[in-house]
Structures are given as C-alpha cells and as structure tokens.
C-alpha positions as CSV (number, residue, x, y, z in Angstrom):
1,M,9.3,-3.6,-6.8
2,P,6.3,-2.2,-8.9
3,Y,4.9,1.3,-8.0
4,F,2.5,4.5,-9.3
5,E,2.7,7.7,-8.8
6,S,-0.3,9.8,-7.4
7,K,-0.2,13.1,-6.4
8,D,1.8,14.0,-3.7
9,R,3.4,10.6,-3.3
10,T,4.5,7.3,-4.5
11,V,2.6,3.9,-3.6
12,F,4.9,1.0,-3.6
13,S,3.3,-3.1,-4.5
14,P,3.5,-4.4,-0.9
15,V,5.9,-7.1,-0.3
16,D,3.0,-9.4,1.3
17,E,0.8,-11.2,-1.6
18,R,-2.3,-11.1,0.9
19,L,-2.1,-7.0,0.5
20,Q,-1.9,-6.9,-2.9
21,T,-5.9,-6.1,-3.5
22,I,-5.5,-3.3,-1.1
23,Y,-2.6,-2.0,-3.6
24,N,-4.7,-3.1,-7.0
25,W,-7.7,-0.7,-5.4
26,L,-5.4,1.9,-4.7
27,E,-4.3,2.2,-7.7
28,K,-7.4,1.7,-9.6
29,H,-8.6,4.8,-7.9
30,H,-6.1,7.0,-7.6
31,K,-6.7,9.2,-10.4
32,T,-10.0,9.9,-8.7
33,I,-9.4,10.3,-5.0
34,G,-5.3,10.9,-5.1
35,G,-4.6,13.2,-2.6
36,S,-7.7,12.9,-0.4
37,T,-7.5,12.2,3.5
38,L,-9.3,8.8,2.5
39,F,-6.5,8.1,0.2
40,D,-3.6,8.9,2.0
41,E,-5.3,6.9,5.0
42,I,-5.2,3.6,3.5
43,A,-2.0,3.8,1.4
44,D,-0.5,4.5,5.4
45,E,-2.4,1.3,6.4
46,L,-1.2,-0.5,3.5
47,E,2.3,0.6,4.3
48,R,2.4,-0.2,8.0
49,L,0.8,-3.3,7.2
50,D,3.2,-4.5,4.8
51,Q,6.0,-3.8,7.4
52,E,4.6,-5.9,10.2
53,L,3.6,-8.7,8.1
54,S,7.1,-8.7,6.7
55,K,8.5,-8.7,10.4
56,K,6.8,-11.2,11.4
57,E,7.1,-13.8,8.9
58,G,11.2,-13.4,9.4
59,E,10.4,-14.3,12.9
60,P,11.2,-18.0,14.0
61,K,7.5,-19.8,15.0
C-alpha cells in the first residue's frame, strides 16, 4: 500500500479508488501545508471516508 510521510504523520493511500484524487492532492502539497490544521483535517477525513466506504462495500445489498 503506497504512503508518504508528512511532518508528524503517515498518510496511506486509500483502498477505495474514488478517494485517490484527495490522496494525490495531499501528497502533492504536503511539503508546503503538511502539519497545518487544514492538512490534518483533510487527511483525517480521507481516512474516515476510506474506512466508511470499505465497510459499505462489504455489506450485502
């Protein structure tokens, strides 16, 4: 699983491909805004959405 290090956290590539654009944006800008509140909130939301979407994928329809 791809990832990158930014200031004080590790950001992992999402399992759900629909979130890849957000991950790519974070990776592109982590050197300039990494460690900021904005960066941390977006990274937290990326992780939360990835977990939520992964759970829904496993549920029967």
